[in-house]
Structures are given as C-alpha cells and as structure tokens.
ZAKOL-903040 format. One line per 3 residues: number of its first residue (from 1); for each residue x, y, z negated of N, C-alpha, C. Coordinates in nm, 4 decimals. Example, Ala and Ser with C-alpha at 12.3 -4.5 7.8 and 13.67 -1.06 7.14 Angstrom:
1	1.3190 -0.5690 -0.7800 1.2300 -0.4500 -0.7800 1.3200 -0.3300 -0.7800; 1.2850 -0.2250 -0.7080 1.3670 -0.1060 -0.7140 1.2900 0.0030 -0.7870 .
// end
This chain:
1	0.6857 3.2216 -1.2236 0.5713 3.1590 -1.2577 0.5021 3.0734 -1.1610; 0.5050 3.1123 -1.0321 0.4383 3.0450 -0.9298 0.5037 2.9050 -0.9096; 0.6298 2.9000 -0.9177 0.7005 2.7775 -0.9172 0.6368 2.6554 -1.0184 .
4	0.6241 2.7172 -1.1351 0.5705 2.6146 -1.2376 0.4286 2.5666 -1.2164; 0.3546 2.6457 -1.1713 0.2166 2.6016 -1.1076 0.2311 2.5178 -0.9972; 0.3118 2.5569 -0.9021 0.3290 2.4732 -0.7861 0.3983 2.3191 -0.8204 .
7	0.4788 2.3081 -0.9148 0.5377 2.2016 -0.9683 0.4096 2.1244 -1.0336; 0.3436 2.1939 -1.1140 0.2320 2.1217 -1.1875 0.1395 2.0640 -1.0825; 0.0953 2.1406 -0.9889 0.0091 2.0980 -0.8802 0.0671 1.9736 -0.7888 .
10	0.2079 1.9842 -0.7785 0.2610 1.8734 -0.6951 0.2513 1.7338 -0.7910; 0.2845 1.7576 -0.9244 0.2794 1.6434 -1.0094 0.1403 1.5941 -1.0084; 0.0363 1.6630 -1.0174 -0.0941 1.6103 -1.0216 -0.1310 1.5263 -0.8974 .
13	-0.0701 1.5935 -0.7769 -0.1061 1.5424 -0.6526 -0.0264 1.4070 -0.6392; 0.0927 1.3921 -0.6875 0.1814 1.2768 -0.6892 0.1120 1.1763 -0.7948; 0.0643 1.1996 -0.8947 -0.0070 1.1312 -0.9900 -0.1287 1.0589 -0.9193 .
16	-0.2083 1.1517 -0.8738 -0.3397 1.1034 -0.8119 -0.3069 1.0193 -0.6951; -0.2141 1.0350 -0.6155 -0.1849 0.9464 -0.5094 -0.1244 0.7971 -0.5683; -0.0498 0.8175 -0.6749 -0.0053 0.6818 -0.7353 -0.1309 0.6040 -0.7932 .
19	-0.2127 0.6664 -0.8564 -0.3476 0.6167 -0.9125 -0.4219 0.5505 -0.7996; -0.4441 0.6134 -0.6949 -0.5056 0.5628 -0.5681 -0.4380 0.4389 -0.5198; -0.3185 0.4473 -0.4999 -0.2433 0.3233 -0.4489 -0.2358 0.2121 -0.5568 .
22	-0.2428 0.2425 -0.6857 -0.2475 0.1501 -0.7828 -0.4019 0.0698 -0.7906; -0.4938 0.1515 -0.7771 -0.6342 0.0959 -0.7604 -0.6603 0.0008 -0.6375; -0.6133 0.0519 -0.5211 -0.6057 -0.0255 -0.4004 -0.5540 -0.1708 -0.4216 .
25	-0.4459 -0.1777 -0.4911 -0.3640 -0.2866 -0.5216 -0.4530 -0.3748 -0.6044; -0.5108 -0.3122 -0.7146 -0.5840 -0.3893 -0.8085 -0.7249 -0.4340 -0.7479; -0.7843 -0.3564 -0.6662 -0.9048 -0.4042 -0.5808 -0.8810 -0.5241 -0.4897 .
28	-0.7499 -0.5187 -0.4076 -0.7208 -0.6199 -0.3376 -0.7085 -0.7621 -0.4069; -0.6496 -0.7594 -0.5269 -0.6339 -0.8693 -0.6087 -0.7720 -0.9071 -0.6740; -0.8514 -0.8145 -0.7187 -0.9743 -0.8421 -0.8083 -1.0734 -0.9012 -0.7053 .
31	-1.0776 -0.8528 -0.5861 -1.1892 -0.8833 -0.4792 -1.1383 -0.9870 -0.3922; -1.0083 -1.0280 -0.3960 -0.9536 -1.1138 -0.2925 -0.9759 -1.0766 -0.1651; -0.9598 -0.9575 -0.1329 -0.9461 -0.8974 -0.0066 -0.8209 -0.8993 0.0801 .
34	-0.8531 -0.9075 0.2017 -0.7335 -0.8760 0.2978 -0.7211 -0.7323 0.3015; -0.6032 -0.6922 0.3080 -0.5732 -0.5339 0.2967 -0.6482 -0.4593 0.4080; -0.6819 -0.5263 0.5271 -0.7546 -0.4404 0.6247 -0.8925 -0.4419 0.5767 .
37	-0.9592 -0.5548 0.5288 -1.0985 -0.5407 0.4642 -1.1002 -0.4297 0.3685; -1.0107 -0.4219 0.2853 -1.0082 -0.3220 0.1768 -1.0000 -0.1814 0.2310; -0.9141 -0.1681 0.3361 -0.9037 -0.0320 0.4005 -1.0335 0.0206 0.4780 .
40	-1.0968 -0.0812 0.5545 -1.2095 -0.0413 0.6024 -1.3157 -0.0049 0.5186; -1.3342 -0.0765 0.4002 -1.4381 -0.0217 0.3041 -1.3992 0.0921 0.2480; -1.2733 0.1163 0.2106 -1.2405 0.2428 0.1496 -1.2606 0.3601 0.2526 .
43	-1.2243 0.3381 0.3600 -1.2534 0.4534 0.4678 -1.3857 0.4871 0.4747; -1.4862 0.3833 0.4873 -1.6252 0.3974 0.5000 -1.6880 0.4600 0.3950; -1.6367 0.4280 0.2663 -1.7044 0.4989 0.1510 -1.6375 0.6419 0.1213 .
46	-1.5225 0.6593 0.1626 -1.4570 0.8077 0.1550 -1.5421 0.9003 0.2459; -1.5621 0.8369 0.3657 -1.6555 0.9129 0.4777 -1.7970 0.9443 0.4160; -1.8562 0.8388 0.3603 -1.9845 0.8421 0.3055 -2.0000 0.9694 0.1781 .
49	-1.8656 0.9569 0.1107 -1.8622 1.0563 -0.0194 -1.8594 1.1880 0.0329; -1.7668 1.2120 0.1233 -1.7552 1.3462 0.1850 -1.8734 1.3921 0.2476; -1.9468 1.3089 0.3275 -2.0587 1.3465 0.3848 -2.1788 1.3912 0.2773 .
52	-2.1859 1.2990 0.1675 -2.2869 1.3413 0.0722 -2.2489 1.4492 -0.0104; -2.1263 1.4756 -0.0465 -2.0870 1.5950 -0.1394 -2.0508 1.7112 -0.0796; -2.0279 1.7253 0.0474 -1.9891 1.8598 0.1056 -2.0904 1.8985 0.2193 .
55	-2.0690 2.0148 0.2562 -2.1607 2.0723 0.3801 -2.1101 2.0082 0.4891; -2.2121 2.0267 0.5871 -2.1866 1.9663 0.7239 -2.0598 2.0150 0.7852; -2.0286 2.1367 0.7678 -1.9129 2.2060 0.8275 -1.7851 2.1412 0.7762 .
58	-1.7868 2.1229 0.6366 -1.6659 2.0710 0.5724 -1.6506 1.9088 0.5953; -1.7653 1.8475 0.6273 -1.7614 1.7081 0.6555 -1.7140 1.7037 0.7957; -1.7456 1.7815 0.8927 -1.6861 1.7843 1.0251 -1.5340 1.8097 1.0252 .
61	-1.5129 1.9197 0.9432 -1.3423 1.9417 0.9379 -1.2657 1.8204 0.9010; -1.3329 1.7537 0.7881 -1.2695 1.6333 0.7238 -1.2486 1.5284 0.8484; -1.3593 1.4912 0.9077 -1.3690 1.4053 1.0261 -1.2446 1.4367 1.1166 .
64	-1.2473 1.5670 1.1740 -1.1526 1.6189 1.2556 -1.0182 1.5956 1.2291; -0.9852 1.6276 1.0971 -0.8405 1.6115 1.0501 -0.8087 1.4679 1.0432; -0.9123 1.3770 0.9888 -0.8895 1.2337 0.9824 -0.8452 1.1867 1.1192 .
67	-0.9169 1.2317 1.2447 -0.8937 1.1727 1.3646 -0.7507 1.2251 1.3957; -0.7245 1.3489 1.3584 -0.5819 1.3925 1.4022 -0.4696 1.3004 1.3253; -0.4929 1.2741 1.1861 -0.4042 1.1888 1.1126 -0.3836 1.0604 1.1707 .
70	-0.5055 1.0054 1.2102 -0.4970 0.8649 1.2624 -0.4253 0.8609 1.4025; -0.4438 0.9656 1.4802 -0.3818 0.9677 1.5985 -0.2235 0.9808 1.5910; -0.1937 1.0684 1.5069 -0.0413 1.0867 1.4705 0.0235 0.9466 1.4274 .
73	-0.0625 0.8791 1.3450 -0.0157 0.7531 1.2931 0.0044 0.6385 1.3997; -0.1060 0.6496 1.4943 -0.0904 0.5424 1.5920 0.0245 0.5795 1.6988; 0.0448 0.7173 1.7121 0.1595 0.7460 1.8066 0.2791 0.6950 1.7454 .
76	0.2986 0.7276 1.5984 0.4217 0.6889 1.5420 0.4464 0.5286 1.5357; 0.3397 0.4619 1.5220 0.3464 0.3031 1.5182 0.3961 0.2696 1.6515; 0.3251 0.3268 1.7778 0.3800 0.2916 1.9162 0.5109 0.3267 1.9183 .
79	0.5688 0.4336 1.8726 0.6971 0.4549 1.9010 0.8018 0.3583 1.8258; 0.7579 0.3135 1.7123 0.8453 0.2095 1.6343 0.8385 0.0776 1.7097; 0.7103 0.0481 1.7583 0.7037 -0.0825 1.8295 0.7871 -0.0785 1.9770 .
82	0.7846 0.0338 2.0341 0.8509 0.0599 2.1667 0.9976 0.0471 2.1322; 1.0377 0.1005 2.0364 1.2021 0.0876 1.9851 1.2355 -0.0409 1.9717; 1.1523 -0.1172 1.8876 1.1760 -0.2439 1.8611 1.1892 -0.3382 1.9739 .
85	1.0990 -0.2988 2.0643 1.1031 -0.3844 2.1966 1.2192 -0.3530 2.2759; 1.2643 -0.2281 2.2902 1.3952 -0.1881 2.3553 1.5127 -0.2440 2.3035; 1.5179 -0.2534 2.1694 1.6279 -0.2965 2.1018 1.6432 -0.4597 2.1211 .
88	1.5287 -0.5215 2.1255 1.5330 -0.6902 2.1481 1.5449 -0.6911 2.2932; 1.5233 -0.6247 2.3925 1.5473 -0.6306 2.5352 1.6854 -0.6384 2.5490; 1.7747 -0.5885 2.4749 1.9067 -0.5511 2.5078 1.9793 -0.6201 2.4302 .
// end
C-alpha cells in the first residue's frame, strides 16, 4: 500500500510543478516580463510568503536550503561553461 501512496504523492508533486511552470509561462506573457524579472519577483514573493506563514526556525531552514540549492546550481553552470570553453579551445 505504501507504493500506492508514494505514487499518488509523486503524481501530486509532478502536477504541482507542472502548474507552477505553466503559471510562470503565462505570467511572462501576460505581464510582458523578461524571464529574469519574473524569476526575481517570484523568488522575492516566495521568501516573503515563507517568512509570513512559517516560524522563524522554518524560515531560516528554508533560506539555508535555498542557498545550498543555488550554490549547487551555480557550480553546475560553471562546470557546463568550463566544459564548453575547453571543447571550443580544442
């Protein structure tokens, strides 16, 4: 039975992520925003939402995890760029 619940949870998670991406695309078109402008606005509002709705400990945990995710993403981007530069140099 746990597999069924896990599958349902995964489906809900995938559906939520899809809805978020769809909303972001719609907002970009509706407000004629550059993607980075939208990203900054969404990030700021998400931080405000967590700050208002959660305890200070939860807000701090969220901020720390967000920093870790962004750091990992920056490292991955640097690796891709570095690889592209190496391939182009040869």
